[in-house]
C-alpha positions as CSV (number, residue, x, y, z in Angstrom):
1,X,112.8,88.7,135.6
2,X,109.4,90.2,136.1
3,X,107.5,90.4,139.3
4,X,105.0,87.6,139.6
5,X,102.9,87.5,142.7
6,X,102.8,90.8,144.6
7,X,102.0,93.2,141.8
8,X,98.7,94.5,143.1
9,X,97.6,96.5,146.0
10,X,95.2,93.7,146.9
11,X,98.2,91.4,147.3
12,X,99.9,93.8,149.6
13,X,96.9,94.2,151.8
14,X,96.5,90.4,152.0
15,X,100.2,90.1,152.8
16,X,100.0,92.6,155.7
17,X,96.7,91.4,157.2
18,X,95.3,88.1,156.2
19,X,98.1,85.5,156.2
20,X,98.6,82.9,158.9
21,X,101.1,83.6,161.7
22,X,104.7,83.9,160.6
23,X,105.7,81.2,163.0
24,X,103.3,78.2,163.6
25,X,102.8,76.7,167.0
26,X,106.1,75.3,168.3
27,X,106.6,73.5,171.6
28,X,109.5,73.4,173.9
29,X,109.4,69.6,173.7
30,X,109.9,69.7,169.9
31,X,112.5,72.4,170.1
32,X,114.3,72.6,173.4
33,X,116.3,75.5,172.3
34,X,113.3,77.8,172.4
35,X,113.9,80.5,175.0
36,X,110.2,81.5,175.3
37,X,106.9,79.7,174.9
38,X,105.4,80.2,171.4
39,X,102.0,81.7,170.7
40,X,98.9,79.7,170.1
41,X,98.4,78.2,166.6
42,X,95.5,80.4,165.6
43,X,95.9,84.2,165.6
44,X,92.2,84.7,166.2
45,X,92.5,82.8,169.5
46,X,94.9,85.4,170.7
47,X,92.9,88.3,169.4
48,X,95.4,89.1,166.7
49,X,94.3,91.3,163.8
50,X,97.1,90.1,161.7
51,X,100.0,87.6,161.8
52,X,102.7,90.1,162.8
53,X,100.8,90.7,166.0
54,X,101.0,87.0,166.8
55,X,104.8,87.0,166.9
56,X,105.0,88.4,170.4
57,X,105.3,85.1,172.3
58,X,108.1,83.9,170.1
59,X,109.9,87.2,169.5
60,X,112.9,86.0,171.4
61,X,113.6,83.6,168.6
62,X,114.7,86.4,166.4
63,X,116.7,89.6,167.1
64,X,114.3,91.9,168.8
65,X,115.4,94.8,166.6
66,X,114.4,93.0,163.4
67,X,111.2,91.9,164.9
68,X,110.3,95.4,165.9
69,X,111.2,96.7,162.5
70,X,108.8,94.3,160.7
71,X,106.1,95.0,163.3
72,X,106.4,98.7,162.7
73,X,105.9,98.2,159.0
74,X,102.9,96.1,159.6
75,X,101.3,98.6,161.9
76,X,102.1,101.4,159.3
77,X,100.1,99.8,156.6
78,X,96.8,101.2,157.9
79,X,94.8,98.6,155.9
80,X,96.8,98.9,152.7
81,X,100.4,99.6,151.7
82,X,99.5,102.8,149.9
83,X,102.9,104.3,150.3
84,X,105.3,102.6,147.8
85,X,108.3,103.0,150.2
86,X,106.3,101.1,152.8
87,X,105.3,98.4,150.4
88,X,108.8,97.9,149.1
89,X,110.2,97.8,152.7
90,X,107.5,95.3,153.7
91,X,108.4,93.0,150.8
92,X,112.1,93.2,151.4
93,X,111.8,92.5,155.2
94,X,109.8,89.3,154.4
95,X,112.0,88.2,151.6
96,X,115.8,88.8,151.7
97,X,115.9,90.3,155.2
98,X,114.1,87.4,156.9
99,X,116.1,84.8,155.1
100,X,119.3,86.5,156.2
101,X,118.1,86.4,159.8
102,X,117.0,82.7,159.6
103,X,120.5,81.7,158.3
104,X,122.5,84.1,160.5
105,X,125.0,83.2,163.2
106,X,123.0,85.5,165.6
107,X,120.1,83.0,165.4
108,X,122.3,79.9,165.7
109,X,120.7,78.8,169.0
110,X,117.3,78.7,167.3
111,X,118.3,77.7,163.8
112,X,116.1,74.6,163.6
113,X,113.0,76.4,164.9
114,X,113.5,79.4,162.7
115,X,113.9,77.3,159.6
116,X,110.9,75.2,160.5
117,X,108.8,78.3,161.0
118,X,110.0,79.8,157.8
119,X,109.2,76.8,155.6
120,X,105.7,76.6,157.1
121,X,104.8,80.0,155.5
122,X,107.3,80.3,152.7
123,X,104.8,79.7,150.0
124,X,102.7,82.7,151.2
125,X,105.7,85.1,151.3
126,X,107.2,87.3,148.5
127,X,109.9,85.7,146.4
128,X,112.9,87.4,144.9
129,X,111.0,88.2,141.7
130,X,108.5,90.2,143.8
131,X,111.3,92.0,145.5
132,X,113.0,92.8,142.2
133,X,109.7,94.0,140.8
134,X,109.2,96.3,143.8
135,X,112.7,97.8,143.3
136,X,112.0,98.4,139.6
137,X,108.7,100.1,140.6
138,X,110.6,102.6,142.7
139,X,112.9,103.4,139.8
140,X,109.9,103.8,137.5
141,X,108.3,106.3,140.0
142,X,111.6,108.1,140.3
143,X,111.7,108.5,136.5
144,X,108.0,109.3,135.6
145,X,107.5,111.7,138.5
146,X,111.0,113.2,138.5
147,X,111.6,112.2,142.1
148,X,114.8,112.8,144.1
149,X,116.5,109.6,145.2
150,X,117.9,111.4,148.3
151,X,114.3,112.5,149.2
152,X,113.0,108.9,148.7
153,X,115.6,107.6,151.0
154,X,114.4,110.0,153.7
155,X,110.8,108.9,153.1
156,X,109.6,112.1,151.3
157,X,108.5,112.5,147.7
158,X,110.5,115.5,146.6
159,X,110.9,116.5,143.0
160,X,114.5,116.3,141.6
161,X,116.3,119.6,141.5
162,X,115.8,121.6,138.4
163,X,112.3,120.3,137.6
164,X,110.3,123.3,139.1
165,X,107.3,121.1,139.7
166,X,105.2,120.9,142.8
167,X,105.4,117.9,145.0
168,X,102.6,115.3,144.2
169,X,102.4,113.4,147.5
170,X,103.0,114.1,151.2
171,X,102.5,110.9,153.3
172,X,101.1,111.3,156.7
173,X,103.8,109.0,158.1
174,X,107.4,108.8,156.8
175,X,109.0,105.5,156.0
176,X,112.7,106.2,155.3
177,X,114.8,103.6,153.6
178,X,117.9,102.1,155.2
179,X,121.3,101.9,153.5
180,X,120.6,98.3,152.7
181,X,117.2,99.1,151.2
182,X,118.9,101.6,148.8
183,X,121.7,99.1,148.1
184,X,119.2,96.5,146.9
185,X,117.5,98.9,144.5
186,X,120.9,99.9,143.1
187,X,122.0,96.3,142.8
188,X,118.8,95.4,140.8
189,X,119.7,98.2,138.4
190,X,123.3,97.2,138.4
191,X,122.4,93.6,137.5
192,X,120.4,95.0,134.5
193,X,123.5,97.0,133.4
194,X,121.4,100.1,134.1
195,X,124.1,102.4,135.5
196,X,121.9,105.5,135.3
197,X,119.8,104.2,138.2
198,X,122.5,102.1,139.9
199,X,124.7,105.2,140.5
200,X,121.9,107.3,142.0
201,X,120.8,104.5,144.4
202,X,124.2,103.2,145.3
203,X,125.4,106.8,146.0
204,X,122.7,107.1,148.6
205,X,123.5,103.6,150.0
206,X,127.2,104.5,150.3
207,X,126.3,107.8,152.1
208,X,124.1,105.9,154.6
209,X,126.5,103.1,155.1
210,X,129.3,105.6,155.9
211,X,127.2,107.1,158.7
212,X,126.5,103.7,160.3
213,X,129.9,102.1,159.6
214,X,130.9,99.7,162.3
215,X,127.3,98.7,163.0
216,X,126.0,95.4,161.5
217,X,122.4,94.4,161.1
218,X,121.9,90.7,160.8
219,X,119.2,91.1,158.1
220,X,121.3,93.3,155.7
221,X,122.2,92.0,152.3
222,X,125.0,94.4,151.7
223,X,127.7,96.5,153.4
224,X,129.7,99.7,152.8
225,X,132.3,97.6,151.0
226,X,129.6,96.0,148.7
227,X,128.1,99.4,147.9
228,X,131.5,100.9,147.1
229,X,132.4,97.9,144.9
230,X,129.2,98.1,142.8
231,X,129.3,101.9,142.7
232,X,132.9,102.1,141.5
233,X,132.2,99.6,138.7
234,X,129.0,101.5,137.7
235,X,131.0,104.7,137.4
236,X,133.7,102.9,135.4
237,X,131.0,101.5,133.0
238,X,129.5,105.0,132.7
239,X,133.0,106.3,131.7
240,X,134.0,108.1,134.9
241,X,137.3,106.3,135.5
242,X,138.5,109.0,137.9
243,X,135.6,108.5,140.3
244,X,135.8,104.7,140.0
245,X,139.4,104.9,141.1
246,X,138.5,107.1,144.1
247,X,135.8,104.8,145.3
248,X,138.0,101.7,144.8
249,X,140.8,103.3,147.0
250,X,138.2,104.0,149.7
251,X,137.2,100.3,149.5
252,X,140.8,99.3,150.1
253,X,140.9,101.6,153.1
254,X,138.3,99.3,154.8
255,X,139.6,96.0,153.2
256,X,143.3,96.4,152.3
257,X,143.6,92.6,151.5
258,X,141.1,92.5,148.7
259,X,143.2,91.5,145.7
260,X,140.4,92.0,143.1
261,X,139.8,95.6,144.1
262,X,143.6,96.2,144.2
263,X,143.8,95.0,140.6
264,X,141.0,97.4,139.7
265,X,142.9,100.3,141.2
266,X,145.9,99.4,139.1
267,X,143.7,99.2,136.0
268,X,142.1,102.5,136.6
269,X,145.4,104.2,137.3
270,X,146.8,102.8,134.0
271,X,143.8,104.0,132.1
272,X,144.1,107.5,133.5
273,X,147.9,107.6,132.6
274,X,147.2,106.4,129.0
275,X,144.2,108.9,128.6
276,X,144.7,111.9,131.0
277,X,141.5,113.5,129.6
278,X,139.5,110.8,131.3
279,X,140.3,112.4,134.7
280,X,138.5,115.5,133.8
281,X,135.8,114.1,131.6
282,X,132.3,114.9,132.7
283,X,130.1,111.9,131.8
284,X,126.4,112.7,131.4
285,X,124.4,109.7,132.5
286,X,121.5,108.9,130.2
287,X,118.4,106.9,131.1
288,X,118.2,103.5,129.4
289,X,116.6,103.6,126.0
290,X,113.0,102.3,125.8
291,X,112.6,101.2,122.3
292,X,108.8,100.6,122.5
293,X,108.1,104.0,124.0
294,X,108.7,106.8,121.4
295,X,106.6,109.3,123.3
296,X,108.2,109.0,126.7
297,X,108.8,112.7,127.4
298,X,105.2,113.7,126.6
299,X,103.8,110.8,128.5
300,X,105.7,111.6,131.6
301,X,104.9,115.3,131.4
302,X,101.1,114.4,131.2
303,X,101.5,112.1,134.2
304,X,103.2,114.8,136.2
305,X,101.0,117.8,135.4
306,X,97.6,116.2,134.4
307,X,98.0,117.7,131.0
308,X,96.5,120.8,129.4
309,X,92.8,120.6,130.1
310,X,91.0,123.7,128.9
311,X,88.4,125.3,131.1
312,X,84.8,125.9,130.0
313,X,85.4,129.6,129.2
314,X,88.2,128.7,126.8
315,X,86.1,126.1,124.8
316,X,82.4,126.6,125.5
317,X,81.6,123.2,123.9
318,X,83.3,121.5,126.8
319,X,80.7,121.5,129.5
320,X,78.9,119.4,132.2
321,X,75.3,118.2,131.7
322,X,72.7,115.7,132.8
323,X,72.2,113.1,130.0
324,X,69.5,110.5,129.4
325,X,70.6,109.4,125.9
326,X,66.9,109.0,125.1
327,X,66.9,105.9,127.3
328,X,63.9,105.1,129.6
329,X,66.5,103.6,132.0
330,X,68.0,107.0,132.6
331,X,64.9,109.3,132.7
332,X,64.6,109.3,136.5
333,X,68.3,109.2,137.1
334,X,70.2,110.8,134.3
335,X,74.0,110.4,134.2
336,X,76.3,113.3,135.0
337,X,78.5,113.9,131.9
338,X,81.6,116.1,131.8
339,X,82.9,116.5,128.2
340,X,86.7,116.3,128.4
341,X,87.6,116.5,124.7
342,X,85.7,116.6,121.4
343,X,88.5,115.1,119.2
344,X,89.0,112.4,120.2
345,X,85.7,112.3,121.9
346,X,86.4,111.7,125.6
347,X,83.7,112.1,128.3
348,X,83.7,111.5,132.1
349,X,80.5,110.3,133.7
350,X,80.5,111.1,137.4
351,X,78.9,108.8,140.0
352,X,78.3,106.1,137.4
353,X,78.4,103.4,140.1
354,X,77.9,103.4,143.8
355,X,80.4,102.6,146.6
356,X,78.6,99.3,147.3
357,X,78.8,98.3,143.6
358,X,82.4,99.2,143.4
359,X,83.3,97.1,146.5
360,X,81.2,94.2,145.2
361,X,82.9,94.1,141.9
362,X,86.4,94.3,143.5
363,X,85.4,91.5,145.9
364,X,84.2,89.3,143.0
365,X,87.4,89.8,141.0
366,X,89.9,89.6,143.8
367,X,90.2,85.7,144.0
368,X,90.7,85.5,140.2
369,X,93.4,88.2,139.7
370,X,96.2,87.1,137.4
371,X,99.1,88.9,135.9
372,X,97.8,91.2,133.0
373,X,98.9,90.4,129.5
374,X,99.1,92.4,126.2
375,X,98.4,91.5,122.6
376,X,101.6,90.9,120.6
377,X,101.2,89.9,117.0
378,X,99.1,86.7,117.1
379,X,99.5,85.9,120.8
380,X,99.1,87.4,124.3
381,X,102.0,87.8,126.6
382,X,103.2,89.5,129.8
383,X,105.2,92.7,129.4
384,X,107.0,95.0,131.7
385,X,105.3,98.0,130.2
386,X,102.0,96.7,131.7
387,X,102.3,96.0,135.4
388,X,99.0,95.1,137.0
389,X,96.7,92.1,137.7
390,X,93.3,91.5,136.1
391,X,90.3,89.2,136.2
392,X,87.3,88.7,133.9
393,X,83.8,88.7,135.2
394,X,80.8,87.3,133.2
395,X,77.3,88.7,133.8
396,X,76.3,85.3,135.3
397,X,78.7,85.9,138.2
398,X,76.4,88.3,140.1
399,X,73.4,90.5,139.5
400,X,75.6,93.6,140.0
401,X,77.3,92.8,136.7
402,X,73.9,92.5,134.9
403,X,72.9,95.9,136.3
404,X,76.2,97.5,135.3
405,X,75.8,96.1,131.7
406,X,72.3,97.6,131.5
407,X,73.6,101.0,132.6
408,X,76.5,100.8,130.0
409,X,73.9,100.0,127.3
410,X,71.8,103.0,128.3
411,X,74.8,105.3,128.4
412,X,76.3,104.3,125.1
413,X,73.2,103.2,123.1
414,X,75.4,100.2,122.0
415,X,74.7,96.5,121.9
416,X,77.0,94.9,124.6
417,X,75.6,91.4,124.5
418,X,78.2,88.7,123.8
419,X,79.9,88.4,121.4
420,X,79.5,92.1,120.6
421,X,81.4,93.2,123.8
422,X,83.9,91.5,126.0
423,X,83.3,90.5,129.5
424,X,84.0,93.0,132.2
425,X,87.7,93.2,132.9
426,X,88.7,94.3,136.5
427,X,92.3,95.5,136.9
428,X,94.2,96.1,140.2
429,X,97.5,98.1,140.1
430,X,100.1,97.9,142.9
431,X,103.5,99.5,143.5
432,X,104.2,101.7,140.6
433,X,101.6,99.8,138.6
434,X,101.1,101.3,135.1
435,X,100.3,100.7,131.4
436,X,102.5,102.6,129.0
437,X,101.1,104.3,125.9
438,X,98.9,101.9,123.9
439,X,95.8,101.6,121.8
440,X,92.7,99.7,123.0
441,X,91.8,98.8,119.4
442,X,93.8,96.4,117.3
443,X,96.3,97.9,114.8
444,X,96.9,94.6,113.0
445,X,94.5,92.1,111.5
446,X,96.6,89.4,113.2
447,X,95.6,90.6,116.7
448,X,94.0,88.1,119.0
449,X,91.1,90.6,119.3
450,X,89.8,89.4,116.0
451,X,89.3,85.9,117.3
452,X,86.0,87.0,118.7
453,X,84.7,87.3,115.2
454,X,83.0,90.6,116.1
455,X,85.4,93.1,114.6
456,X,87.7,95.6,116.3
457,X,87.1,97.4,119.6
458,X,84.8,100.3,118.8
459,X,84.6,102.0,122.2
460,X,86.0,101.8,125.7
461,X,84.2,102.3,129.0
462,X,86.6,102.5,131.9
463,X,85.2,102.7,135.4
464,X,87.3,103.9,138.4
465,X,86.5,101.6,141.3
466,X,88.7,103.3,143.8
467,X,90.5,106.5,144.5
468,X,94.3,106.9,144.9
469,X,96.5,109.3,146.9
470,X,98.7,110.3,143.9
471,X,99.4,109.3,140.3
472,X,97.4,106.8,138.3
473,X,95.8,109.2,135.9
474,X,94.8,108.2,132.3
475,X,96.9,110.2,129.8
476,X,95.9,110.7,126.2
477,X,99.3,111.3,124.5
478,X,98.4,112.9,121.2
479,X,95.4,114.7,122.6
480,X,97.7,116.3,125.2
481,X,95.4,115.7,128.2
482,X,95.2,113.4,131.2
483,X,92.2,112.5,133.4
484,X,92.8,112.0,137.1
485,X,91.3,109.0,139.0
486,X,87.8,110.0,140.0
487,X,86.2,107.2,142.2
488,X,83.0,105.7,140.8
489,X,83.3,107.7,137.6
490,X,83.3,106.1,134.1
491,X,85.5,107.4,131.3
492,X,84.2,106.8,127.7
493,X,85.9,107.3,124.4
494,X,85.5,106.0,120.8
495,X,88.5,104.0,119.6
496,X,87.4,103.9,115.9
497,X,86.2,106.5,113.4
498,X,82.8,106.0,111.9
499,X,84.4,104.5,108.8
500,X,86.0,101.8,111.0
501,X,89.6,103.1,110.9
502,X,91.5,103.4,114.2
503,X,91.6,106.8,115.8
504,X,95.3,107.5,116.3
505,X,94.5,110.3,118.8
506,X,93.3,107.7,121.3
507,X,96.8,106.6,122.2
508,X,96.6,106.6,126.0
509,X,98.4,105.3,129.1
510,X,97.7,104.4,132.7
511,X,100.3,106.5,134.6
512,X,102.1,104.7,137.4
513,X,100.3,104.7,140.8
514,X,102.5,106.9,143.0
515,X,100.5,106.2,146.2
516,X,97.3,104.2,146.7
517,X,95.5,101.1,145.5
518,X,94.0,101.7,142.0
519,X,91.2,99.5,140.7
520,X,89.4,100.0,137.3
521,X,86.9,98.0,135.4
522,X,87.0,98.0,131.6
523,X,84.2,97.2,129.1
524,X,85.3,97.0,125.5
525,X,82.5,97.2,122.9
526,X,83.2,95.8,119.4
527,X,82.1,96.9,115.9
528,X,79.7,94.1,115.0
529,X,76.2,94.5,116.3
530,X,76.4,98.3,116.2
531,X,75.5,98.7,112.5
532,X,72.3,100.6,113.2
533,X,73.5,102.1,116.5
534,X,76.5,103.9,115.3
535,X,76.1,104.3,111.6
536,X,78.6,105.4,109.0
537,X,78.6,109.2,108.3
538,X,78.0,110.8,104.9
539,X,81.8,111.5,104.6
540,X,83.8,108.3,103.9
541,X,86.7,109.9,105.7
542,X,84.8,110.4,108.9
């Protein structure tokens, strides 16, 4: 299952601040079991900035510890859930944790009121697919940025041992994960038969559950016994029978009457007797194979290090300059060009838009954001290698789009009137949002891009509408460079050679957002209409 609703940073911000109160107005006449009067129906009437703050009058309906835990997360968002650990925790508290509280024995006195309150806002809350997607996002960040699971559980973004890489992100406030938080991530991996990740996360869950053994939180999905059970089987599937046996014996120490685990112990003992070498075998865990990603190592290295960008003294042709492109539109205010690469041609235009324009474009797109799709053969479909939300804006939506189109025309010298260019696409990435290596141009004549009857995608203009705290760079795989997010700057490159053939060196990726809320706007310009603007060269192979 893929995450459906809470993929973007915009969704998380809305979740934390702009939904109605968690519990609607309830009265003692309707629910005599209420032990405290409820808040007013409207949060604004109480001076509440967000719906968690309106829980106070009815907090006695739920265990105060859980209420305080959710409220702390809400207050920690600071306007957006930039920290992925905070975002994951927020989604989990409002999905599985809250459901467990609603249906718990601890809340038996208020069951009717709690269920009523939950059903009133259930449609606005994350569902399990969202929670599963958030767990997968943490695993993606763990992999791409070589992060330590033990560090993540403590709320810090430390590199895994042996990587010799500097830390990428130091949050101002730590949001450590609980044993149950780690258990759920491990269980999501376990359910996908991904034992590489399940072992790392379940090991941390077991360690934390051991420390707090004997304490029970109403909202928890798992327990020490659950974590030991899943971890033992993960090790067994990974080929480490000896450790699976040890963990299963520990399980029986806490629950001696469990017949299934007792049978597993006998099975593991028999396997070790039949094959003594298994007791000493060191099983090297391998990350799951990703068949569609043949350049994973290089892609992740570029995301981690920002690539090998030569400085000016190494390649004098790479420089910064003010450019007018012979356009009257740019004479009084030339664009600031930074040449990033000559082959493929990649240039970054600083301060291409203003803060006001960026916010306006984000505001126009926000109500229309939908799960991003990718072109596959003759159709478009959702894919896990592209996790984001997007919306399309026509130039008739607002004058700011018209002004932006004029600026892009002046910058590129190309004809971007329909159908020679696509409408502006606005993309918002959320927890671990990314787009793995891909080409913007079509590599098959069957691609949906050709339905526009205007040829292939000749050029790309990608505008960064926001900044991020860490991650999110644009990596050009074969060119061995990556460009960090620079707010209000526009990144330009040619997708096709002058002879119309695709430029294989433009294979690029949107690295996962490690921390922050990344927004970009894409303008794709097609071949047709450019015959006298970007002419063929004298060399047929150019």
